[in-house]
C-alpha positions in Angstrom: 0.0 0.0 0.0 2.9 2.4 0.8 4.0 2.2 -2.9 0.7 3.9 -3.9 0.8 6.7 -1.4 1.9 10.2 -2.3 5.4 10.9 -1.0 7.4 14.1 -1.2 10.6 12.1 -1.8 9.4 10.6 -5.1 7.9 14.0 -6.1 11.2 15.7 -5.4 13.1 13.1 -7.5 10.8 13.8 -10.5 11.4 17.5 -10.0 15.1 17.1 -9.9 14.9 14.9 -13.1 13.1 17.6 -15.0 15.6 20.2 -14.0 18.4 18.0 -15.1 16.7 17.5 -18.5 16.2 21.2 -18.7 19.9 21.8 -18.1 20.9 19.4 -20.8 18.6 21.0 -23.3 20.2 24.4 -23.3 18.3 25.6 -26.4 14.9 25.0 -24.8 16.1 26.6 -21.5 17.4 29.6 -23.5 14.1 30.0 -25.3 12.2 29.9 -22.0 14.3 32.8 -20.8 14.9 34.6 -24.1 11.4 34.8 -25.5 9.9 36.6 -22.5 12.8 39.0 -22.5 12.5 39.6 -26.3 8.7 40.3 -25.9 9.5 42.7 -23.0 12.1 44.6 -25.1 10.0 44.8 -28.2 6.8 45.9 -26.6 8.5 48.2 -24.1 10.9 49.9 -26.5 10.2 49.1 -30.2 6.4 49.3 -30.4 5.0 52.8 -30.7 1.4 53.7 -31.7 2.3 57.4 -32.0 4.9 57.5 -34.8 7.1 60.6 -35.2 9.9 61.8 -37.4 7.9 60.7 -40.5 9.6 61.5 -43.8 8.0 64.4 -45.4 8.5 66.3 -48.7 7.8 70.0 -49.3 6.1 71.1 -52.5 6.0 74.9 -52.0 5.0 77.6 -54.4 5.2 80.4 -51.8 8.3 81.8 -50.0 6.5 84.2 -47.7 7.1 84.5 -44.0 4.1 82.5 -42.9 5.3 79.6 -45.1 8.6 79.6 -43.2 6.8 79.8 -39.9 4.6 76.9 -40.7 7.5 74.7 -41.9 9.6 75.6 -38.8 6.7 74.7 -36.5 6.2 71.3 -38.3 9.9 70.5 -37.8 9.8 71.4 -34.1 6.8 69.2 -33.6 8.9 66.0 -34.2 6.0 64.5 -36.2 7.4 65.6 -39.5 11.0 65.2 -40.8 11.6 67.0 -44.0 13.8 64.9 -46.3 13.0 66.4 -49.7 12.0 69.7 -51.3 10.6 69.7 -54.8 8.8 72.0 -57.2 7.4 69.2 -59.3 4.0 67.7 -58.5 4.8 64.5 -60.5 8.0 63.9 -58.6 6.1 64.4 -55.3 3.6 61.7 -56.4 6.4 59.3 -57.3 8.0 59.7 -53.9 4.6 58.8 -52.3 4.1 55.8 -54.6 7.6 54.4 -53.9 7.2 54.9 -50.2 10.1 57.3 -49.9 7.9 59.8 -47.9 4.9 59.5 -45.7 3.6 63.0 -46.4 3.8 65.8 -49.0 3.1 69.3 -47.7 1.7 71.3 -50.7 1.8 75.0 -50.1 -0.1 77.0 -52.8 0.9 80.2 -54.6 0.3 83.4 -52.6 -0.2 81.5 -49.4 1.1 84.3 -47.2 -0.6 87.0 -49.1 -4.0 85.3 -48.9 -3.5 84.7 -45.2 -2.9 88.5 -44.6 -6.1 89.2 -46.6 -8.1 87.0 -44.3 -9.0 84.6 -47.1 -8.1 81.5 -45.1 -5.8 79.8 -47.7 -5.8 76.1 -48.0 -2.9 73.9 -47.0 -2.9 70.5 -48.7 -1.4 67.6 -46.9 -1.0 64.5 -49.2 -0.4 61.3 -47.2 0.4 57.7 -48.0 -2.6 56.2 -46.2 -1.8 52.5 -46.8 -1.2 52.4 -43.0 -3.9 54.6 -41.5 -2.4 54.3 -38.0 0.7 56.1 -39.2 -1.2 59.0 -40.6 -3.8 59.9 -38.0 -1.7 61.2 -35.1 0.5 63.4 -37.4 -2.6 65.0 -39.1 -4.2 65.8 -35.8 -1.0 67.3 -34.5 -0.7 69.5 -37.7 -4.1 71.0 -37.1 -3.0 72.3 -33.7 0.5 73.2 -34.8 -0.6 75.3 -37.8 -3.2 77.2 -35.8 -0.9 78.0 -32.8 2.2 78.9 -34.9 0.4 81.2 -37.4 -1.8 82.8 -34.7 1.3 83.6 -32.8 2.6 85.6 -35.8 -0.6 87.4 -36.4 0.0 90.3 -34.1 -0.7 94.0 -34.1 -3.0 95.1 -37.0 -3.2 91.4 -38.1 -4.5 90.1 -34.8 -8.1 90.3 -36.1 -7.2 87.5 -38.6 -7.0 85.0 -35.8 -9.9 82.5 -35.8 -10.9 79.7 -33.5 -10.7 76.9 -36.2 -7.4 78.4 -37.5 -6.3 81.0 -40.0 -5.9 78.4 -42.7 -7.9 75.5 -44.0 -6.1 72.1 -43.7 -7.1 69.7 -46.4 -6.0 66.0 -46.2 -5.7 64.0 -49.4 -5.2 60.3 -48.2 -3.8 58.5 -51.2 -4.4 54.7 -51.7 -6.8 54.4 -48.8 -9.0 57.6 -48.8 -11.5 56.2 -46.3 -8.8 55.0 -43.9 -10.2 51.4 -43.9 -8.0 49.3 -41.6 -8.7 46.1 -43.6 -6.9 47.6 -46.6 -3.7 47.5 -44.5 -4.2 44.4 -42.4 -5.5 41.9 -45.0 -2.7 42.3 -47.5 -0.3 42.1 -44.5 -1.8 38.8 -43.5 -0.7 37.4 -46.8 3.0 37.7 -45.7 2.3 36.7 -42.1 0.5 33.5 -43.0 3.1 32.5 -45.5 5.9 33.2 -43.0 4.2 31.2 -40.2 3.4 28.1 -42.3 6.4 28.0 -44.5 9.0 28.4 -41.8 7.3 26.1 -39.2 6.4 23.3 -41.6 9.8 23.2 -43.2 11.7 23.5 -39.9 9.9 20.3 -38.8 10.5 18.4 -42.1 14.1 17.4 -41.9 14.1 17.2 -38.1 11.2 14.7 -38.3 13.2 12.6 -40.8 16.2 12.6 -38.6 14.1 11.5 -35.6 12.4 8.7 -37.6 15.6 7.5 -39.1 14.6 8.1 -42.7 17.6 10.4 -43.1 19.8 7.3 -43.3 17.9 6.3 -46.5 18.8 9.6 -48.1 22.5 9.2 -47.0 22.7 5.9 -48.9 21.6 7.5 -52.2 23.8 9.7 -54.5 21.6 12.7 -53.9 23.5 15.9 -53.3 22.6 18.3 -50.4 21.4 21.0 -52.7 19.1 18.6 -54.5 17.7 17.4 -51.2 16.9 20.9 -50.1 15.3 21.8 -53.4 13.2 18.6 -53.2 12.1 19.6 -49.8 11.2 23.1 -50.8 9.3 22.6 -54.1 6.2 20.8 -52.6 5.8 23.6 -50.0 6.1 26.2 -52.7 3.0 24.7 -54.3 1.3 24.8 -50.8 2.4 28.5 -50.5 0.8 29.4 -53.8 -2.5 27.7 -52.8 -2.5 29.8 -49.6 -1.7 32.9 -51.6 -4.6 32.3 -53.9 -7.1 31.7 -51.1 -6.0 34.8 -49.2 -6.3 37.0 -52.3 -9.7 35.7 -53.1 -10.9 36.3 -49.5 -9.3 39.8 -49.5 -11.1 40.8 -52.7 -14.4 39.0 -52.3 -15.0 39.2 -48.6 -13.1 42.3 -47.4 -13.3 44.2 -50.7 -9.6 45.0 -50.8 -8.8 46.7 -54.1 -6.4 44.8 -56.4 -5.1 47.7 -58.4 -1.7 46.4 -59.5 -0.6 43.3 -61.5 -1.6 40.0 -59.9 0.9 38.1 -62.1 3.7 40.3 -60.8 2.6 39.6 -57.2 2.6 35.8 -57.9 6.1 36.1 -59.4 7.5 38.1 -56.5 5.8 35.7 -54.0 8.0 32.9 -55.3 11.1 34.6 -54.0 9.5 35.3 -50.6 8.1 31.8 -50.2 11.5 30.3 -51.1 13.3 32.6 -48.6 10.9 31.5 -45.8 11.4 27.9 -46.7 15.2 28.3 -46.7 14.9 29.8 -43.2 12.9 26.7 -42.1 15.3 24.2 -43.5 18.3 26.1 -41.9 16.5 25.8 -38.6 15.9 22.1 -39.1 19.7 21.6 -39.6 20.4 23.4 -36.3 17.7 21.7 -34.2 18.2 18.3 -32.5 14.5 17.5 -32.3 11.1 18.8 -33.5 10.6 20.8 -30.2 13.8 22.8 -30.8 12.8 23.3 -34.5 9.4 24.7 -33.4 11.1 27.0 -30.8 13.5 28.4 -33.4 10.6 29.0 -35.8 8.7 30.8 -33.2 11.7 32.9 -32.2 12.0 34.0 -35.8 8.2 34.5 -36.3 7.7 36.7 -33.2 10.0 39.6 -34.2 8.9 39.2 -37.8 5.2 40.0 -36.9 6.1 42.8 -34.5 8.9 44.6 -36.4 7.7 44.3 -40.0 5.1 47.0 -39.9 2.2 44.5 -39.8 0.8 45.2 -36.3 2.4 48.7 -35.7 3.6 51.5 -38.0 7.1 50.6 -39.2 8.3 54.2 -39.2 7.0 54.6 -35.6 9.7 52.3 -34.2 13.1 53.5 -33.0 15.9 53.4 -35.5 17.6 50.3 -34.0 14.3 48.4 -34.3 13.9 49.5 -37.9 17.3 48.2 -38.7 16.4 44.8 -37.2 13.1 44.9 -39.1 14.9 45.6 -42.4 16.8 42.4 -42.1 13.5 40.4 -41.9 12.0 39.3 -45.3 8.5 39.9 -44.1 9.1 43.7 -43.8 10.1 43.9 -47.5 7.3 41.6 -48.7 4.6 43.6 -46.9 5.8 46.7 -48.6 5.7 44.9 -52.0 2.2 43.5 -51.4 0.7 46.7 -50.2 2.5 48.6 -53.0 1.1 46.3 -55.7 -2.4 45.9 -54.4 -3.1 49.4 -53.1 -0.8 51.6 -55.1 -0.5 49.7 -58.4 3.3 49.6 -58.2 5.2 48.0 -61.0 8.6 46.3 -61.1 10.5 49.5 -61.0 8.9 50.7 -57.7 9.4 47.4 -55.9 13.0 46.8 -57.2 14.7 47.9 -53.9 12.6 45.5 -51.9 13.2 42.7 -54.4 16.9 43.3 -54.0 16.7 42.9 -50.2 14.6 39.8 -50.5 17.1 38.3 -53.0 20.1 39.0 -50.8 18.3 37.5 -47.8 17.4 34.3 -49.8 21.0 33.8 -51.1 22.6 34.2 -47.7 20.2 31.9 -45.8 20.2 29.3 -48.6 24.0 29.2 -48.5 24.0 28.8 -44.8 21.3 26.1 -45.0 23.2 24.1 -47.7 26.4 24.3 -45.7 24.7 23.2 -42.5 22.9 20.4 -44.3 26.2 19.1 -45.8 27.7 19.1 -42.3 24.6 17.2 -41.1 25.2 14.5 -43.8 28.8 14.2 -42.9 
């Protein structure tokens, strides 16, 4: 009967055994400590729902004193960071389309003169509204900034020109998403998130599962080269990725009414590179992991910063510079900009070329590491 009784001695022996196993599996122990710390750092320092220092271009046809006052006040607000000045409307539109700037401040002819006449001139703010959460706070700040700065300069005989709404009329032209519909930003982003999650996780488990089941020995006995094995592993999942891509695009257009302005064949062609890069990451993880649990942990460790630092959940430009550098290394960041650019802006190959270059570089580096690691695994 005593053997069936609960004893602290046996319980303590099991507890010690688990701690010993935890100590032997250093990767799992590191993940248990590292993932909470990473979440704390990302949510505490990198995530910002009030983005500032947003790149802005100036398209000004007026050089009056009130124009200079307005520009200086916008700079001091920290919401706007002027990176370009142009006199060409077409060039300003191209900067918005390529994603080089978030805003274009369009100051019309005789802005200062009309202000002194009490005609309440219009100030046009053109915005890349593909991510509405990045636009709203800055626009609201500009309404306050413009009124306070210009009213401060309207002194003496011009004091009567001050008005409660403001001495100027602020007009917002939200390009690519004029109604600020959140689904236009989230649903195209889900395309990259779902592909990253499934491609990396499934492939990370593929080779690890074969090693655990012993089927890797069958591959070792054949004259198959490591690169051929990796391609053979990748190709079936590429087909799965395209099935997911098609389903999400159909749901985005038919259910959520997301506009498909750009070339769908171009999107399919570009997605091949992103799917291949994600699969290469998964296979590289499978060569590093000793078991399926470790492979899953590595995949999650990659997926978490991808979803938080890519601009999917929070505005990319709202993050601190160091977080943007980390996000720029991740393939999901570039793919999201490509997808939103094609679907919402109608971007072509020229506009997405910089993001394609980053994706290609990532794929080549990760694929080279994966092949080298897989060759070591075979040896």
